[in-house]
C-alpha positions in Angstrom: -12.3 13.2 10.6 -9.4 10.5 11.0 -9.7 7.7 8.7 -8.0 4.4 10.1 -6.5 2.6 7.1 -5.3 -1.5 7.9 -2.7 -3.0 5.9 -1.5 -6.3 6.1 2.3 -7.2 5.1 3.5 -10.5 5.1 7.0 -11.7 3.2 6.2 -8.7 0.9 8.5 -5.9 2.3 9.1 -4.3 -1.4 5.3 -4.2 -2.2 4.7 -2.8 1.1 6.7 0.0 1.3 5.5 1.2 -2.2 2.2 1.1 -1.2 2.9 3.2 1.9 4.6 5.8 -0.1 1.9 6.0 -1.9 -0.4 6.5 1.0 1.9 9.3 2.5 1.2 11.2 -0.6 -2.7 11.2 -0.2 -4.4 14.7 -0.5 -6.0 13.7 2.5 -4.2 13.8 5.3 -5.3 13.2 8.1 -5.1 9.4 8.5 -3.4 6.7 10.8 -2.0 3.5 8.8 -2.6 0.3 11.4 0.4 -2.0 9.9 0.5 -5.8 10.9 3.0 -7.8 10.0 1.9 -11.4 10.0 4.9 -13.5 10.9 7.4 -12.3 8.1 10.4 -14.0 7.7 13.5 -12.4 6.6 14.1 -8.9 7.0 10.6 -7.7 6.8 10.2 -6.8 10.8 13.7 -4.6 10.9 12.6 -2.7 7.9 9.3 -1.8 8.8 10.7 -1.0 12.5 13.0 1.4 10.6 11.1 3.1 8.5 7.5 3.4 10.6 8.5 2.7 14.2 8.8 6.0 15.2 6.3 7.7 12.9 2.8 8.7 14.3 0.8 8.4 11.9 1.4 4.4 11.9 0.8 1.9 14.4 3.4 -1.1 13.8 1.8 -4.4 14.9 4.1 -6.9 15.1 2.7 -10.9 15.1 5.1 -13.8 15.2 2.8 -16.1 13.0 0.8 -15.9 10.1 -2.9 -14.9 10.7 -4.3 -15.2 7.2 -6.1 -12.1 5.9 -9.4 -12.8 7.8 -7.9 -13.0 11.1 -5.0 -10.7 10.8 -7.8 -7.9 10.0 -10.6 -9.1 12.5 -7.3 -8.8 15.0 -6.9 -4.9 13.9 -10.9 -4.1 14.1 -11.3 -5.9 17.3 -8.4 -4.3 19.3 -7.7 -0.9 17.3 -10.5 0.3 15.6 -14.3 -0.7 17.0 -13.4 0.5 20.4 -12.5 4.0 19.0 -15.4 6.0 19.2 -13.9 8.6 17.3 -13.8 6.5 14.0 -16.7 6.7 11.4 -15.3 4.8 8.7 -11.9 2.6 8.4 -10.3 1.5 5.0 -8.6 -1.8 4.3 -6.0 -2.0 1.6 -4.0 -4.7 0.3 0.1 -4.2 0.5 0.2 -5.0 -3.0 -1.3 -1.8 -4.5 -0.6 1.8 -4.7 -3.2 4.9 -4.6 -4.2 7.8 -6.4 -2.9 11.2 -4.7 -6.9 11.8 -4.2 -8.1 8.2 -3.7 -8.8 8.8 0.2 -10.2 11.7 -0.1 -12.5 10.2 -2.7 -13.6 7.3 -0.7 -14.3 9.7 2.2 -16.3 11.9 -0.4 -18.4 9.4 -1.9 -18.9 7.6 1.2 -20.6 10.9 2.8 -22.2 12.1 -0.1 -23.9 8.9 -1.0 -25.0 8.0 2.4 -22.9 4.6 1.8 -22.0 2.3 4.5 -19.5 0.2 1.7 -17.2 1.8 -0.6 -15.6 -0.4 -3.4 -12.6 1.4 -4.9 -11.6 1.5 -8.9 -9.4 -1.3 -8.5 -6.9 -1.5 -12.0 -4.5 -3.8 -12.7 -1.2 -2.3 -11.6 0.5 -3.4 -14.9 -1.6 -3.0 -17.4 -3.8 0.2 -16.5 -6.4 -0.1 -19.7 -7.4 -2.7 -17.5 -9.7 -3.4 -14.8 -8.9 -5.5 -11.7 -12.1 -5.4 -9.6 -15.4 -2.9 -9.2 -17.0 -4.7 -6.3 -19.4 -7.6 -6.1 -22.4 -8.8 -7.7 -24.6 -11.9 -6.6 -27.0 -14.2 -8.5 -29.9 -15.8 -6.7 -28.1 -19.4 -7.1 -25.5 -18.7 -4.6 -22.5 -16.9 -6.5 -20.4 -13.9 -5.8 -19.2 -12.6 -8.9 -16.3 -10.4 -9.2 -17.6 -7.2 -11.0 -15.0 -5.7 -13.7 -12.1 -8.2 -13.9 -9.8 -7.9 -17.6 -12.5 -5.4 -18.8 -11.5 -1.9 -20.2 -11.4 0.6 -17.5 -13.1 3.3 -20.3 -16.0 0.9 -19.2 -16.1 1.6 -15.5 -16.6 5.1 -15.0 -20.2 5.2 -13.3 -21.0 5.0 -9.9 -23.4 2.6 -8.9 -24.9 0.4 -5.9 -23.4 -3.3 -5.8 -23.3 -6.4 -3.0 -19.9 -5.4 -1.2 -16.7 -4.4 -1.8 -13.2 -6.2 -2.7 -11.6 -6.1 1.0 -8.3 -5.4 -0.8 -9.0 -1.9 -1.2 -12.6 -1.1 0.6 -14.3 1.4 2.8 -16.5 0.4 5.4 -18.5 2.6 8.2 -18.0 1.4 11.4 -20.9 1.6 13.0 -22.6 -0.8 10.4 -19.4 -3.3 11.3 -20.5 -2.9 15.3 -23.9 -4.1 14.3 -23.3 -6.6 11.8 -20.1 -8.3 13.2 -16.7 -8.0 11.1 -15.3 -11.0 9.2 -16.6 -14.4 9.6 -13.3 -16.6 10.8 -14.8 -19.9 8.9 -12.8 -18.4 5.9 -9.2 -17.8 5.8 -8.1 -15.4 2.8 -10.5 -15.3 0.2 -14.4 -15.0 0.1 -14.8 -13.2 3.7 -15.6 -9.6 1.7 -17.6 -11.5 0.0 -19.8 -13.1 2.6 -19.6 -9.7 4.9 -20.9 -7.7 1.4 -24.0 -10.0 1.4 -24.8 -9.6 5.1 -24.7 -6.0 4.9 -27.0 -6.0 2.1 -29.0 -8.4 3.5 -29.4 -6.0 6.8 -30.0 -3.1 4.3 -27.1 -1.5 3.9 -25.8 0.5 0.9 -22.7 -0.6 -1.0 -21.5 1.7 -3.8 -18.9 1.3 -6.5 -16.5 4.7 -6.7 -14.9 5.3 -9.6 -13.1 8.1 -8.9 -11.6 6.3 -6.0 -8.9 4.5 -8.1 -6.1 2.0 -6.4 -3.7 0.0 -8.6 -3.2 -3.8 -7.7 -0.6 -6.2 -8.7 -2.3 -8.9 -9.3 -1.6 -11.9 -7.4 0.4 -14.5 -8.9 -0.1 -16.8 -5.6 -3.6 -18.5 -6.5 -2.4 -19.8 -9.7 0.2 -21.8 -7.7 -2.4 -23.2 -5.4 -5.3 -23.8 -7.9 -5.6 -27.2 -6.7 -8.1 -29.3 -5.4 -8.4 -28.4 -1.8 -8.6 -24.9 -2.8 -11.4 -25.1 -5.6 -13.1 -27.5 -3.3 -12.7 -24.4 -0.1 -14.2 -22.0 -2.5 -17.2 -24.1 -3.3 -18.0 -24.5 0.2 -17.9 -20.7 1.2 -20.3 -20.6 -1.4 -22.7 -22.8 0.2 -22.0 -21.7 3.5 -22.2 -18.0 2.9 -25.7 -18.9 0.8 -27.6 -20.8 3.3 -26.2 -18.9 6.6 -27.3 -15.6 5.7 -30.2 -16.3 2.9 -33.9 -15.8 4.6 -36.2 -18.8 4.5 -38.7 -16.9 2.0 -36.0 -16.1 -0.5 -34.2 -19.7 0.1 -37.1 -21.1 -1.3 -37.9 -18.7 -3.9 -34.4 -19.8 -5.4 -34.1 -23.2 -4.2 -35.7 -24.3 -7.9 -32.9 -22.2 -9.5 -30.4 -23.6 -7.5 -31.2 -27.3 -7.8 -31.2 -26.8 -11.9 -28.1 -24.8 -11.9 -26.4 -27.5 -9.9 -27.7 -30.8 -11.6 -26.6 -28.7 -14.9 -23.6 -27.9 -13.5 -23.1 -32.0 -12.9 -24.2 -32.8 -16.1 -21.9 -30.3 -17.9 -18.8 -32.1 -15.9 -19.9 -35.6 -17.4 -20.5 -34.8 -21.0 -17.2 -32.3 -21.1 -15.5 -35.2 -18.9 -14.2 -33.2 -16.3 -14.1 -35.9 -13.7 -11.8 -33.1 -11.3 -14.5 -30.7 -11.4 -17.2 -33.1 -11.4 -15.4 -34.8 -7.9 -15.1 -31.5 -6.1 -18.8 -30.4 -6.7 -20.1 -34.2 -5.5 -17.4 -33.7 -2.8 -18.7 -30.0 -1.7 -22.2 -31.1 -1.7 -22.0 -33.6 0.2 -19.6 -31.8 2.9 -22.4 -29.1 3.1 -25.6 -31.3 3.3 -23.7 -33.5 5.9 -20.6 -32.9 7.6 -21.0 -28.9 7.5 -24.7 -28.6 8.1 -24.5 -28.5 11.9 -21.7 -25.5 11.6 -24.0 -23.5 9.0 -27.5 -24.1 10.9 -25.8 -22.6 13.8 -24.0 -19.8 12.1 -27.7 -19.3 10.6 -29.5 -19.3 13.8 -27.2 -17.1 15.2 -27.3 -14.6 12.3 -31.5 -15.0 12.1 -31.9 -14.3 15.6 -30.1 -11.1 16.2 -31.1 -9.6 12.9 -34.1 -8.4 10.6 -33.2 -8.9 7.3 -34.9 -7.0 4.5 -37.9 -7.8 2.6 -38.0 -10.9 0.1 -38.7 -8.3 -2.4 -36.2 -6.0 -1.9 -33.5 -9.1 -1.9 -34.7 -10.6 -5.0 -34.1 -6.9 -6.6 -30.3 -6.7 -5.4 -29.5 -10.2 -6.9 -29.2 -11.1 -11.1 -31.3 -13.8 -12.2 -28.4 -16.9 -12.8 -29.5 -17.9 -16.2 -28.8 -15.7 -18.8 -25.3 -15.0 -17.0 -24.5 -18.6 -17.1 -25.8 -19.1 -20.5 -22.9 -15.9 -21.6 -20.4 -18.1 -19.3 -21.3 -21.5 -20.7 -21.0 -20.2 -24.2 -17.6 -18.5 -23.4 -16.0 -21.7 -21.9 -16.9 -24.0 -24.7 -15.6 -21.5 -27.1 -12.2 -21.0 -25.4 -12.0 -24.7 -25.3 -12.4 -25.0 -28.5 -9.4 -22.7 -29.6 -7.5 -23.9 -27.5 -8.2 -27.6 -29.0 -7.6 -25.8 -32.4 -4.2 -24.3 -31.1 -2.8 -27.3 -29.9 -2.9 -28.8 -33.5 
C-alpha cells in the first residue's frame, strides 16, 4: 500500500533536508512524498530541485507565494491525494521534524489494527528527548481544544488511547474520511485547522487515536513567541469560538451553555482582579466579533455543516469531551503559583 506524505517547506531548507533524510531511512518503503515549496526566498528551490527533482519517490511542487499551512496542504490534498483512488491514507509531516526508522510502519499498523481514521504520533521535543511535544488533542466542554502531553515526561505517554484529533505536524488521516467530511477549513491560516478537523471528525463518529510507537522528533518552533502579539492571541480565541459554534450540535450547545457562560464570565473577572487589561481587551474583542462581526459567517458555516452531515448522539459526544471545571481550576492554580514565583524572583 503506497502512503503519500505531505511536507511543506518555507525558508527552511536545512530542516527539510534532515527531515527527508529520516524519511528515506524508513523500514516501510512504499511511500511518495509530496514536497511543496511555499514561495521560499534564497536558494531553497534550487536545492530542492537538485536533491529531489528526478527522484521517483518525490513529487516536487513549487509555488511562487506562501500559501500558509492550511492552504498549502489543501492544495496538495485537492489536486493530488483525494482524486487518487488508490490512496487509503495520507500523512502530514512538518519539515522541522525527524522520524524514527519504523515511524511510517507503526502509523500504518496502528491505523489498520485499531480501525482508526486519524492517528496522532508521539511527538517528542527534538532538543530534549525526555520531554513530550504533543500526543494529539482533547476537548473541554467549553470549546477549548487542548494539546496533550506538552512538556511532560515522555515515559508518561506510552499508552495508546483515543483522543479528539491529531496535531497535523505529524498525523495520519484516512482518505475516505477526508472525502466525506472535507479537508482543512480555510477560515484558518496557520494554526487550529487541525483542531477543528479533529473535532469535526469526532462529532461525525470517526475514530482518532494516539499511537506511542510512531515517534517523531519536533524542533519546537521559536517563531510563535515572536508573533505572540494582540492580533495573534485574538485570532486564537476567535478560532476557538468559530470551531465550537460551527460544529457543536444544538442539543450539546444548550447542555453546555451554562458552563460556557460561567467560564467566560470568570475569565473576565480574573482578568480584572489580576489587572490583565491586554487579556481582558482580547476576550471582550473576541466575544464582540463572534457575536456580531463573525456571526453571519459562523451561521453559514454551521448551516452548511449540519445540512451535509449527521452528528453522533449528544450522549456520545459529551463522553468524548472533558468537563472544564477541574481542568481550569488546576490551570488557575498553576498560573497563580507561577505568577507569585516570578514576582518573588524579581526581588
